[in-house]
N, C-alpha and C positions, 0 to 999 in steps of 0.2 A: 452431614454434607454429602450430596450425591457424588458418585464417581465421575471423573472427567471422561469425556467422550472423544476418542481419536478416530479421525476419518483417514483411512489408508487408500490412496489413489494410485493404483498399480495394476497393470494388466497381466502380471505374471502370477498364476495361482500359487506357486510354491512360495514366492516372496510374500504374498498376502497371508498365506497360512502361517508362515513363520512369524511375521510381525504381529498377527492376531494372537498367536500363542504367547509371545513375549509380553504384550501389553495386558492381556487377560490375566496372566500370572501376577502382574503388578497391581491388579484391581481396577484396571481401566475398562470402560465399555469401548467396543470397536465396531466400526462400520467399514464396508469396502465398496469402492467404486472402481470400475475398470476403464473408465474414460471420462471425458469432460461432461458429457450429458448426464451420466449417472451421478457425478460429483455435484453438479448444480441442483439436481433433483433432491439429493440428500440434504444439501445446504438449505434448501427451501422448506424442508419439513423437520429438521432436527437442529438442536443446539449443539454445535461442535466447538470443542475447546482447542483442538490441535489438528492440523492437516499435515499428513506425511505424503509428499508429492513426488512421484517419479517424473523424470523428464521425457523418457521414451514411452509415449503413449499413442494409441491409435487415434486418428483424427487430430485434434488440437494437442500439441505437445505441452509438457508441464510448464515451460516458460510462458507460453501464451495463457495458460490457465492461471498461473500466478498473477499475471497482470489483471485478469478478470476478477480474481479474488480481492486484490488490493483496491480495485475500482469500487467494489461493492461494500467493503468494510474492513474491519480489523480483526482477523483471526490469526492466532499463532500458526505460523507456517514454516515447515522444515522440508527442504528437499532431501529425499533419500533415494539415491540414484547411482547407477554404475558409471556415470559419466564423471570422470575425475580430473578433467583438464581445467586449467586455471580460468580459461575464458568462460566456460559454463558456470564455474563457481562464482566468479566476479559478477557475471550477468545476473545470476540468480539472486545474489545479495543486492545488486543494484535495483532490481525490480521491486524488492521489498521483502524477500524471504528473511526470516529471523535466524535461520541456521541452515547448514548444508553439510550432509554427511554422506560418504560414499560407500557403496557395496563392494566387497563384503565388509560388514561392520561388526564391532563387538557389541553383543546385545546389551551388556551392562552400560556401555557408553551411550547407546541409543536411548535407553530408558532414563538415564541421568540427565542427558540433554533435554529430553522431552519433559521430564518433571520440572526441571529448572525453568524451562520456557513457559510452561503452563502456570507455574507459581508466579513468575514475573508478570505475566499477563493479567492474572487474577488479582494480584496484590498491588499493582502499580498505582501510584498516586499522581494525580494531575499536578504538574508543576505550576500551572496558572489556571485561572478560572476558565471553564469551558466556554468557548465562543458560541453564543446563541444568535443566529442570524436575525436581523431586524425585519420589519415589514417593508423595508425599502424595496422598490420595484426596479430601480436602475441606478447605476453610477456612471457619471460622465467625466472623462479626463482626456485632455489633448486630442479632442475630436472623436475619441472612442466611446462606446457605450457598452456597459455590461448589464444585461438583463437578468435579474435574479430569479424571476419566475421560470424562464425558459433555459437559463444557463447559456444564452447566446452572447457572444462577443461580436459587436458590430464595429467594423473599421470606419475610419473617416470617409472612405469612398462608398460605404454602404454594404460591404461584403459581410455576411453573417457566418459565424463559425460556432457550432455547438460544442462547448467545452466539456471534456470529460469531468467527472466528479472532482478528482484531485486538483486539476488545473483551475476549475471554477472556484473551489474553496480557497485556494491560495490567492487567486486574484481578488476575490471578495475580501479576504483578510487584509491584503495590501490596501485596498480601497478604503477599508475601515481605519487604517493606520497610516495615512499618507505622511511622507516626510520624516517618519520615525524609523529608527533602526530596530528590526525584529530579528530574533535569533533563529537558527535552523531548528532548534528544539521547539520554539513557539510555533513555527510553521508546521512542523510535523504533527504536533498535538492538535492544532486547529484543523488541519487537513484530514488526519486519519484517526484522531482520538487516542493516540498512543505516544509513548515516549520515543525519542530518537535513540537508536541503538548504534553501537560501534559497527562500522562498515555499511551502515544503511545509507543508500544513495538515493532514496525516494525523493527527498527535497531537491537535491541537485538535478535529478532527471526532470522533475516537474518545472524547475526554474528554466532549464534549457528549452523545454517545450513551450512555455509561456513566452519566452524571448523570441522564439521563432514566429509565433503568432503576431506579436507586436512589431517585430522588425520587418514583417512582410509589407508594411506600409511606411517603412523608414522611420518609425517611431523609435528614437534612440534614447538610451540611458534611462528608460522608465524604471527598470529594475537594476539598481546599482549594488555591486558587491562591496561590502565594507569588510575588508580583510581582518580576520580575527574576531569579528563581532557578528556579522550576519548580512542582512540585505536592507536596502531602503528603497521605497517606492517614491520616485521623485516628482510625480505629477500632482497638480492641484485637482482635487476631486469634488465634483458637485453631486450631492445626493438628492434624489427625488423619488 
């Protein structure tokens, strides 16, 4: 089995050198990016198993980059940063980071967390059958239209909104399962292809974003919270 590859996104040479030394000693391959552009270039050309992401970066900060990473796919993501306040920690986890560790850190703790995270990602088992989108072109509900080819959500008054990947997949899944209770774990898997982890707020954040889109035209109670169970999409859906 080939060694796992860790991408270190940090603009501090000393921090990069130290992290590289730590992970190379454990048998990992390492790559370094000093900013968001370099990170995306590496992600487009290499298979990465874990991203170690600082928050304080030139250009786009780590929180913005984490959102972009989560929009594009599911890669194990850990914040490694000097920002140790609770707001940054909670926001980082809410965005979808799998872990958060502050500098200075114990090298052994870092490698243990990294190894466990990589192993969980590689060995995870899908709790339900993976959702394969049908050839459906659109869903219609309560005057709304969701276009599957363009990811456009069209309001009853004709306003078009291009939904980001996560919001589109969640709404598409709701349209495929109207009137049924779906769990947060199911939504996470179908949105992102990964299991729901403790403190992961990705589903909750996406729900809030979808509700803002749908409430903009006074469409009420389309996404109902079923406390202790999950959510239910209350509309009748026409598929065409």
